[in-house]
C-alpha positions as CSV (number, residue, x, y, z in Angstrom):
1,M,3.7,-3.1,-57.5
2,A,5.0,0.3,-56.4
3,I,7.8,0.4,-53.8
4,A,6.9,2.4,-50.7
5,V,9.4,5.2,-50.0
6,C,10.2,7.1,-46.9
7,E,7.8,10.0,-46.3
8,V,9.6,11.6,-43.5
9,N,10.8,15.0,-44.5
10,S,10.2,13.9,-48.1
11,C,13.2,11.6,-47.9
12,G,12.2,9.3,-50.7
13,V,14.5,6.4,-49.8
14,Q,13.0,2.9,-49.8
15,A,10.9,2.5,-46.8
16,I,11.2,-0.3,-44.3
17,G,8.2,0.3,-42.2
18,R,5.2,2.5,-41.5
19,C,4.6,4.6,-38.3
20,C,1.6,3.5,-36.2
21,S,1.3,7.1,-34.9
22,C,1.4,9.4,-38.0
23,N,0.9,6.6,-40.6
24,A,4.1,7.8,-42.6
25,A,6.4,5.3,-44.3
26,F,10.0,5.5,-43.0
27,C,13.4,4.3,-44.0
28,A,16.2,2.9,-41.9
29,T,17.6,6.4,-41.3
30,H,14.3,7.7,-40.0
31,Q,13.3,4.6,-38.1
32,G,12.6,5.3,-34.4
33,V,15.6,4.4,-32.1
34,T,15.6,5.1,-28.4
35,R,18.1,7.6,-27.1
36,S,20.7,6.9,-24.4
37,D,19.3,9.6,-22.1
38,H,15.8,8.3,-22.0
39,P,14.8,7.5,-18.4
40,K,12.5,4.5,-19.0
41,L,13.8,2.9,-22.2
42,V,17.1,1.1,-23.1
43,A,19.2,3.0,-25.6
44,G,19.4,1.7,-29.1
45,I,16.1,-0.1,-29.3
46,K,14.7,0.1,-32.9
47,F,11.0,0.3,-33.4
48,R,9.5,-1.4,-36.4
49,D,6.3,0.7,-36.2
50,Q,7.5,4.1,-35.1
51,C,9.3,6.8,-37.0
52,S,12.1,8.9,-35.5
53,G,10.0,12.1,-35.3
54,C,7.1,10.5,-33.4
55,L,9.4,8.6,-31.1
56,R,11.3,11.8,-30.3
57,E,8.0,13.5,-29.4
58,F,7.1,10.5,-27.1
59,E,10.5,10.7,-25.4
60,E,10.3,14.4,-24.8
61,S,6.7,14.1,-23.4
62,A,7.9,11.2,-21.1
63,Q,10.9,13.4,-20.0
64,S,8.5,16.3,-19.1
65,E,6.1,14.0,-17.2
66,R,9.0,12.4,-15.3
67,A,10.3,15.8,-14.3
68,A,6.8,16.9,-13.2
69,L,6.4,13.7,-11.2
70,D,9.8,14.2,-9.6
71,A,8.9,17.8,-8.6
72,E,5.5,16.6,-7.2
73,T,7.2,13.8,-5.2
74,A,9.7,16.2,-3.7
75,L,6.9,18.6,-2.7
76,L,4.8,15.9,-1.1
77,A,7.7,14.3,0.7
78,N,8.3,17.6,2.5
79,S,7.1,17.6,6.1
80,D,5.7,21.1,5.7
81,T,3.5,20.0,2.9
82,L,2.0,17.2,5.0
83,I,1.4,19.6,7.9
84,S,-0.3,22.0,5.4
85,I,-2.6,19.2,4.0
86,A,-3.6,18.0,7.6
87,R,-4.3,21.5,8.9
88,Q,-6.5,22.3,5.9
89,M,-8.4,19.1,6.4
90,A,-8.7,19.9,10.1
91,E,-10.0,23.4,9.4
92,A,-12.6,21.9,7.0
93,R,-13.5,19.3,9.7
94,C,-12.8,16.4,7.3
95,P,-14.4,13.3,8.6
96,G,-12.6,9.9,9.0
97,L,-10.4,10.5,12.1
98,E,-9.9,7.1,13.8
99,P,-9.1,6.6,17.5
100,R,-5.7,5.3,18.6
101,E,-5.8,3.4,21.8
102,F,-3.2,0.7,22.5
103,H,-3.3,-1.9,25.3
104,W,-0.7,-4.5,26.4
105,T,0.3,-6.6,29.3
106,L,3.8,-6.6,31.0
107,T,5.1,-9.2,33.3
108,K,6.5,-7.7,36.5
109,K,8.8,-10.0,38.3
110,T,9.8,-9.8,41.9
111,F,12.2,-12.1,43.9
112,F,9.5,-14.6,44.8
113,S,6.9,-14.2,42.1
114,S,5.7,-12.4,39.0
115,K,2.5,-10.6,38.1
116,A,0.8,-9.3,35.0
117,V,0.5,-5.5,34.8
118,E,-2.0,-4.0,32.3
119,K,-0.8,-1.0,30.4
120,S,-2.5,1.4,27.9
121,W,-1.7,4.4,25.8
122,V,-4.0,6.7,24.0
123,G,-2.8,8.9,21.2
124,K,-4.4,11.6,19.0
125,P,-6.9,10.4,16.5
126,A,-5.6,10.2,12.9
127,W,-6.7,9.7,9.3
128,A,-5.6,6.3,8.2
129,V,-3.3,6.4,5.1
130,G,-2.8,2.6,4.6
131,S,0.3,0.6,4.9
132,H,3.8,1.9,3.8
133,D,7.3,0.6,3.6
134,C,9.4,1.5,6.6
135,I,12.8,0.7,7.9
136,G,12.1,-2.0,10.5
137,R,14.1,-3.8,13.1
138,L,17.7,-4.6,12.2
139,G,17.4,-2.4,9.1
140,M,15.0,-4.8,7.4
141,D,12.1,-3.4,5.5
142,D,8.7,-3.5,7.2
143,R,5.2,-2.5,6.3
144,L,3.2,-0.6,8.9
145,E,-0.3,0.8,9.0
146,L,0.2,4.5,9.3
147,G,-2.0,7.6,9.9
148,V,-1.7,11.3,10.0
149,T,-3.1,13.5,12.8
150,T,-4.7,16.9,12.4
151,D,-1.4,18.6,13.0
152,G,0.4,16.6,10.3
153,V,2.2,14.0,12.5
154,V,2.8,10.6,11.0
155,V,1.7,7.9,13.5
156,R,1.1,4.2,13.8
157,M,-2.5,2.9,13.5
158,Q,-1.9,-0.6,14.8
159,Q,-0.1,-1.6,18.0
160,G,2.2,-4.3,16.8
161,H,5.4,-4.2,18.8
162,L,5.6,-1.8,21.8
163,T,8.5,-0.1,20.0
164,W,9.4,0.3,16.4
165,E,13.2,0.0,16.1
166,G,13.4,1.4,19.7
167,L,10.8,4.1,19.1
168,P,7.9,4.4,21.6
169,I,4.4,4.4,20.3
170,G,4.2,8.0,20.9
171,A,7.4,8.9,19.0
172,T,7.8,12.4,17.7
173,N,7.0,13.3,14.1
174,D,10.6,13.6,13.0
175,D,11.4,10.2,14.5
176,M,8.4,8.5,12.7
177,R,9.1,10.2,9.4
178,S,12.8,9.1,9.5
179,K,11.6,5.6,9.5
180,L,9.8,5.8,6.1
181,K,11.9,4.0,3.6
182,D,12.5,6.8,1.2
183,E,11.3,10.1,-0.3
184,I,8.8,8.2,-2.6
185,E,7.3,6.4,0.4
186,S,7.0,9.8,2.3
187,A,5.2,11.2,-0.7
188,S,2.9,8.3,-0.9
189,V,1.7,9.1,2.7
190,A,0.8,12.6,1.6
191,R,-0.9,11.3,-1.6
192,A,-3.0,8.9,0.5
193,L,-4.0,11.8,2.8
194,L,-5.0,13.9,-0.3
195,R,-7.1,11.0,-1.6
196,H,-8.9,10.7,1.6
197,A,-9.7,14.5,1.6
198,E,-10.9,14.2,-2.0
199,K,-13.3,11.3,-1.2
200,K,-14.7,13.3,1.6
201,G,-15.2,16.4,-0.6
202,V,-12.5,18.5,1.1
203,E,-10.4,20.7,-1.2
204,V,-6.7,21.1,-0.4
205,D,-4.7,23.8,-2.1
206,L,-1.1,22.9,-2.6
207,N,-0.3,24.4,-6.0
208,L,1.0,21.1,-7.3
209,P,2.7,21.0,-10.7
210,R,0.5,19.6,-13.5
């Protein structure tokens, strides 16, 4: 029975495995081993079915994809990007804007009695973008149903508490965006808005990296 030899770069040393990608036999020297600078894999992992060349190509591809994703996240997390998306959707008359009208009851106390006082607040309609992780009361994480108005303002879609960490229902855009947990969560709001536009057949031009 013939002994398989390493076919990577015509090495010729006795092989220890065969690559599932290129089907070449490889030796211990040309066995795929993860590098220390790979963002998703622990360094030093040896692959029994991957040669060093194919694994290196995978790592480089993963690095490029990660860099593109990071660039896209940074772009979508920018408030100017969200404003641009919303304005283009508004100009295209993108359907799906939902009303935002909140009602609640306050108890007004006097020296001799107390009475219920009905309150209401009506905000600008918004496109719903689902629930997102936010910095809630006492610094604890909270998930809130959010929306985006036609001028790119992040708003609450459900009443919940009258205030959100001390912010009124009609808080400013900067105040609301500062409560989103992180850049990734801010970008997810923009991605959700883009998905809504796509479903409604509205094209949005952002020149996003591919």
